[in-house]
PAZAPA-4460 file (N, C-alpha, C; in steps of 0.05 Angstrom, whole numbers, plus 32768, in hexadecimal, padded with zeros to 4 digits):
% residues 140
    n_x    n_y    n_z   ca_x   ca_y   ca_z    c_x    c_y    c_z   seq   type   mol
   8206   7E0A   7F9A   8219   7E01   7F86   822B   7E19   7F7E     1      M     A
   8245   7E16   7F84   8257   7E2B   7F7C   8258   7E43   7F8F     2      G     A
   8249   7E41   7FA5   8248   7E58   7FB8   8261   7E5A   7FC8     3      G     A
   8263   7E70   7FD7   827A   7E75   7FE8   8271   7E76   8005     4      R     A
   8280   7E68   8017   827A   7E68   8033   8287   7E81   803F     5      T     A
   8279   7E8E   8051   8282   7EA8   805C   827C   7EA9   8079     6      L     A
   8290   7EAC   808A   828D   7EAE   80A7   827B   7EC6   80AE     7      S     A
   826C   7EC4   80C3   825B   7EDA   80CC   826D   7EF1   80D5     8      V     A
   8285   7EEB   80DE   8297   7F00   80E8   82AB   7F0A   80D2     9      K     A
   82A6   7F04   80B9   82B8   7F0D   80A4   82B7   7F2B   80A1    10      C     A
   82CB   7F36   8093   82CD   7F53   808F   82B9   7F5C   807A    11      S     A
   82B5   7F76   8079   82A4   7F82   8065   82B0   7F7E   8049    12      I     A
   82CB   7F7F   8047   82D8   7F7A   802E   82D3   7F5E   8023    13      D     A
   82D3   7F4A   8036   82CD   7F2F   802E   82B0   7F2D   8025    14      E     A
   829E   7F3A   8032   8282   7F3A   802A   827F   7F46   800F    15      Q     A
   828D   7F5C   8009   828C   7F68   7FEF   8295   7F55   7FD9    16      R     A
   82AA   7F47   7FDE   82B5   7F34   7FCA   82A0   7F1E   7FC4    17      I     A
   8294   7F13   7FD9   8280   7EFE   7FD5   8267   7F09   7FC8    18      V     A
   825E   7F20   7FD1   8246   7F2D   7FC6   8249   7F31   7FA8    19      A     A
   8261   7F3B   7FA0   8267   7F3F   7F83   8267   7F25   7F74    20      K     A
   8275   7F11   7F7F   8276   7EF6   7F73   825A   7EEB   7F6E    21      Y     A
   8249   7EEC   7F83   822E   7EE2   7F81   821C   7EF2   7F6E    22      N     A
   8221   7F0C   7F6D   8212   7F1D   7F5A   8219   7F16   7F3E    23      Y     A
   8232   7F12   7F38   823B   7F0A   7F1D   822E   7EEF   7F15    24      R     A
   822E   7EDC   7F28   8221   7EC2   7F23   8203   7EC5   7F1D    25      R     A
   81F6   7ED7   7F2C   81DA   7EDB   7F27   81D5   7EE6   7F0B    26      L     A
   81E5   7EFA   7F03   81E3   7F05   7EE8   81E8   7EF0   7ED3    27      L     A
   81FB   7EDE   7ED8   8200   7EC9   7EC4   81E8   7EB6   7EC2    28      E     A
   81DA   7EB1   7ED9   81C3   7EA0   7ED8   81AC   7EAD   7EC9    29      D     A
   81AB   7EC7   7ECA   8196   7ED6   7EBC   819E   7EDF   7EA0    30      F     A
   81B4   7ED4   7E97   81BD   7EDB   7E7C   81A9   7ED2   7E67    31      S     A
   81A6   7EE1   7E53   8193   7EDA   7E3D   819C   7EC1   7E2E    32      I     A
   81B6   7EBB   7E31   81C1   7EA3   7E23   81B9   7E89   7E30    33      T     A
   81B0   7E8A   7E49   81A7   7E72   7E58   818B   7E6A   7E4E    34      N     A
   8185   7E51   7E52   816A   7E47   7E4D   8159   7E4E   7E65    35      T     A
   8142   7E5B   7E60   8131   7E64   7E77   8116   7E56   7E75    36      H     A
   8109   7E52   7E8B   8111   7E5B   7EA6   8125   7E48   7EB3    37      P     A
   8136   7E54   7EC4   8149   7E45   7ED5   813D   7E44   7EF0    38      T     A
   814C   7E38   7F03   8142   7E37   7F1F   813D   7E53   7F2A    39      N     A
   814B   7E67   7F20   8147   7E82   7F29   8134   7E92   7F18    40      L     A
   8138   7E91   7EFE   8127   7EA2   7EEC   810A   7E99   7EEB    41      S     A
   8104   7E82   7EF7   80E7   7E79   7EF8   80D6   7E8E   7F07    42      K     A
   80E2   7E9F   7F18   80D2   7EB3   7F26   80C7   7EC9   7F13    43      V     A
   80D1   7EC8   7EFB   80C7   7EDC   7EE7   80AE   7ED2   7ED8    44      L     A
   80A6   7EBA   7EDC   8090   7EAE   7ECE   8075   7EB4   7EDC    45      L     A
   805F   7EB4   7ECD   8045   7EB9   7ED9   803F   7EA5   7EEF    46      P     A
   8030   7EAE   7F03   8029   7E9C   7F19   800B   7E9E   7F1E    47      M     A
   8001   7E89   7F2A   7FE4   7E89   7F32   7FE2   7E9A   7F4C    48      R     A
   7FD1   7EAE   7F4A   7FCC   7EBF   7F62   7FB3   7EB6   7F71    49      V     A
   7FB6   7EB0   7F8A   7F9E   7EA8   7F9A   7F89   7EBF   7F99    50      P     A
   7F70   7EB7   7F99   7F5B   7ECB   7F97   7F5D   7EE1   7FAB    51      D     A
   7F65   7EDB   7FC3   7F67   7EEF   7FD9   7F7C   7F05   7FD3    52      A     A
   7F8D   7F00   7FBF   7FA3   7F13   7FB9   7FA2   7F1E   7F9D    53      Y     A
   7F8B   7F1B   7F90   7F88   7F25   7F74   7F8C   7F43   7F71    54      K     A
   7F87   7F53   7F86   7F89   7F70   7F84   7FA6   7F79   7F8B    55      T     A
   7FB7   7F67   7F94   7FD3   7F6F   7F9B   7FE4   7F72   7F82    56      Y     A
   7FF8   7F83   7F85   800C   7F86   7F6F   8020   7F6F   7F71    57      T     A
   8023   7F61   7F5A   8036   7F4B   7F59   8052   7F56   7F53    58      L     A
   8066   7F4B   7F61   8081   7F52   7F5B   8091   7F39   7F59    59      K     A
   80A5   7F39   7F48   80B7   7F22   7F46   80CD   7F27   7F5B    60      S     A
   80CF   7F14   7F6D   80E3   7F16   7F83   80F4   7EFD   7F85    61      M     A
   810D   7F02   7F89   8120   7EEC   7F8D   812D   7EF1   7FA9    62      L     A
   8126   7EE0   7FBC   8131   7EE3   7FD7   8145   7ECC   7FDA    63      I     A
   815E   7ED4   7FDF   8174   7EC2   7FE0   8182   7EC2   7FFB    64      L     A
   818B   7EAA   8004   819A   7EA9   801D   81B6   7EB3   8018    65      W     A
   81C1   7EB0   8000   81DD   7EB7   7FFB   81E1   7ED5   7FFF    66      M     A
   81FA   7EDC   8005   8202   7EF8   8007   8205   7F03   7FEA    67      L     A
   81F5   7F16   7FE3   81F5   7F20   7FC8   81EC   7F3D   7FC8    68      I     A
   81F8   7F4E   7FB7   81F0   7F6A   7FB4   81FA   7F74   7F9A    69      S     A
   81EB   7F88   7F8E   81F5   7F95   7F77   8204   7FAF   7F7F    70      D     A
   8204   7FB5   7F98   8211   7FCD   7FA4   8229   7FC5   7FB4    71      D     A
   8240   7FC3   7FA8   8258   7FBA   7FB6   8262   7FCE   7FCB    72      Q     A
   825B   7FE7   7FC9   8263   7FFB   7FDC   8254   7FF9   7FF6    73      E     A
   8239   7FFA   7FF4   8228   7FFA   800C   821D   7FDF   8014    74      N     A
   821F   7FCB   8002   8215   7FB0   8006   81F7   7FB0   800D    75      L     A
   81E7   7FBD   7FFD   81CB   7FBE   8001   81BF   7FA2   7FFB    76      N     A
   81B0   7F96   800F   81A6   7F7B   800B   818E   7F7A   7FF8    77      P     A
   8183   7F91   7FEF   816C   7F92   7FDD   8174   7FA1   7FC4    78      H     A
   816F   7F95   7FAD   8174   7FA3   7F94   8161   7F99   7F7F    79      F     A
   8161   7FA6   7F68   814E   7FA0   7F52   815D   7F9B   7F39    80      I     A
   8157   7F85   7F2C   8162   7F7E   7F11   814D   7F86   7EFC    81      L     A
   8156   7F93   7EE7   8144   7F9C   7ED3   8148   7F8F   7EB8    82      S     A
   8161   7F87   7EB2   8167   7F7B   7E98   8163   7F5D   7E9A    83      D     A
   814A   7F54   7E96   8143   7F38   7E9C   813F   7F28   7E82    84      L     A
   8145   7F0E   7E82   8142   7EFE   7E6A   8124   7EF7   7E64    85      P     A
   8113   7EF7   7E78   80F6   7EF1   7E74   80E8   7F0B   7E7C    86      I     A
   80D9   7F17   7E6A   80CC   7F31   7E70   80AE   7F2F   7E6B    87      R     A
   80A3   7F18   7E67   8087   7F15   7E61   8075   7F1F   7E78    88      D     A
   807D   7F1A   7E90   806D   7F20   7EA7   8078   7F37   7EB8    89      T     A
   8092   7F37   7EBD   809E   7F4B   7ECE   80B4   7F5A   7EBF    90      F     A
   80B5   7F74   7EC2   80CA   7F84   7EB6   80E3   7F86   7EC7    91      Q     A
   80E0   7F80   7EE1   80F7   7F80   7EF3   80F3   7F6C   7F09    92      Q     A
   8108   7F66   7F17   8107   7F52   7F2C   8116   7F5E   7F45    93      M     A
   8109   7F5C   7F5C   8115   7F64   7F75   8125   7F4D   7F80    94      E     A
   813D   7F53   7F8A   814E   7F3F   7F96   8154   7F47   7FB3    95      V     A
   8153   7F34   7FC5   8159   7F39   7FE1   816B   7F24   7FEC    96      F     A
   8181   7F2D   7FF9   8194   7F1B   8005   818F   7F19   8023    97      S     A
   8185   7F02   802C   817F   7EFE   8049   8199   7EFE   8058    98      V     A
   81AE   7EF1   804E   81C8   7EF0   805C   81D3   7F0C   8061    99      S     A
   81D2   7F1C   804C   81DD   7F37   804F   81CD   7F48   8063   100      L     A
   81B2   7F45   8061   81A1   7F53   8074   81A6   7F4B   8091   101      Y     A
   81A8   7F31   8096   81AD   7F28   80B1   81C9   7F30   80BB   102      L     A
   81DD   7F31   80AA   81F7   7F3A   80B1   81F6   7F58   80B9   103      R     A
   81E6   7F67   80AA   81E3   7F84   80B1   81D5   7F88   80CB   104      Q     A
   81C2   7F77   80D1   81B5   7F78   80EB   81C9   7F72   8102   105      L     A
   81D9   7F5D   80FE   81EE   7F56   8111   8201   7F6E   8116   106      L     A
   8208   7F7B   8100   821C   7F91   8102   8210   7FA9   8112   107      A     A
   81F6   7FAB   8114   81EA   7FC1   8124   81E4   7FB8   8140   108      T     A
   81EC   7FA0   8147   81E8   7F96   8163   81D0   7F85   8167   109      G     A
   81C0   7F81   8152   81A8   7F70   8154   81B1   7F53   8154   110      C     A
   81AA   7F45   816A   81B3   7F29   816C   819C   7F15   816A   111      E     A
   8183   7F1F   8168   816C   7F0E   8165   8156   7F1D   8156   112      S     A
   8146   7F0D   8148   812E   7F19   813B   8116   7F08   8143   113      I     A
   80FF   7F14   8143   80E7   7F06   814A   80D6   7F02   8131   114      E     A
   80CE   7EEA   812C   80BE   7EE4   8114   80A3   7EDB   811D   115      L     A
   808F   7EE5   810F   8073   7EDC   8115   806E   7EC4   8103   116      E     A
   806C   7EAD   8110   8068   7E94   8101   8051   7E84   810D   117      T     A
   8038   7E8D   8108   8021   7E81   8115   801C   7E64   810D   118      P     A
   8027   7E5B   80F6   8022   7E40   80EC   803A   7E2E   80EE   119      N     A
   804E   7E36   80FD   8067   7E27   80FE   8064   7E0A   8108   120      I     A
   8053   7E06   811C   8050   7DEB   8127   8045   7DD8   8111   121      E     A
   8031   7DE2   8102   8025   7DD1   80ED   803A   7DCC   80D7   122      E     A
   8049   7DE0   80D0   805E   7DDD   80BB   8073   7DC9   80C4   123      R     A
   807B   7DCB   80DD   808F   7DB8   80E7   8084   7D9B   80E7   124      M     A
   806A   7D99   80EE   805E   7D7E   80EE   805E   7D73   80D2   125      R     A
   8058   7D84   80BE   8058   7D7B   80A2   8075   7D73   8099   126      L     A
   8088   7D84   80A0   80A4   7D7D   8099   80AD   7D63   80A5   127      L     A
   80A6   7D60   80BF   80AD   7D47   80CC   80A0   7D2F   80BF   128      N     A
   8087   7D32   80B6   8079   7D1C   80A9   8087   7D14   808F   129      S     A
   8092   7D28   8080   80A1   7D21   8067   80BB   7D12   806E   130      F     A
   80C9   7D1B   8082   80E1   7D0D   808A   80DB   7CF1   8094   131      I     A
   80C6   7CEE   80A3   80BE   7CD4   80AD   80B8   7CC1   8096   132      T     A
   80A9   7CCC   8082   80A2   7CBB   806B   80BA   7CB2   805C   133      M     A
   80CF   7CC3   8059   80E6   7CBC   804A   80FB   7CAC   8059   134      N     A
   80FE   7CB1   8073   8113   7CA4   8082   8109   7C91   8097   135      N     A
   80F0   7C93   809D   80E5   7C83   80B3   80EC   7C8F   80CF   136      G     A
   80F8   7CA7   80CF   80FF   7CB4   80E9   80F4   7CD1   80E8   137      V     A
   80F0   7CDC   8100   80E6   7CF7   8103   80FE   7D0A   8105   138      S     A
   80FA   7D24   80FD   810F   7D38   80FE   810F   7D48   8117   139      A     A
   8104   7D3E   812D   8102   7D4D   8146   811C   7D4D   8155   140      Q     A
***
């Protein structure tokens, strides 16, 4: 909602404009004047930690597909927000832009990435079952 479409082949200057636009929208969403939690600020709330991960350090992370950065010069896809509207659980939140990261990989000549997805077949089966239940057709 309200996002900007950006060609993969766009200029760095165009990326900077969109990254700045999306960053400002993110800050507006995290404004203390908003009612929280929102769809984004919910990552700041306590979560149930599975027993196998009780010893891990919990971090509030927001991983976004949109092109966004707080660093308009270097367009770093990873940054940290510290001035948060909900501080009960986390004092800061890490933000990562998948779109910006993938664009940077493309710029270095990387045209493919390999993902380890051992459960993908089962997940696709589950997704297809949801689609079948709702439409009566499979998503294959």
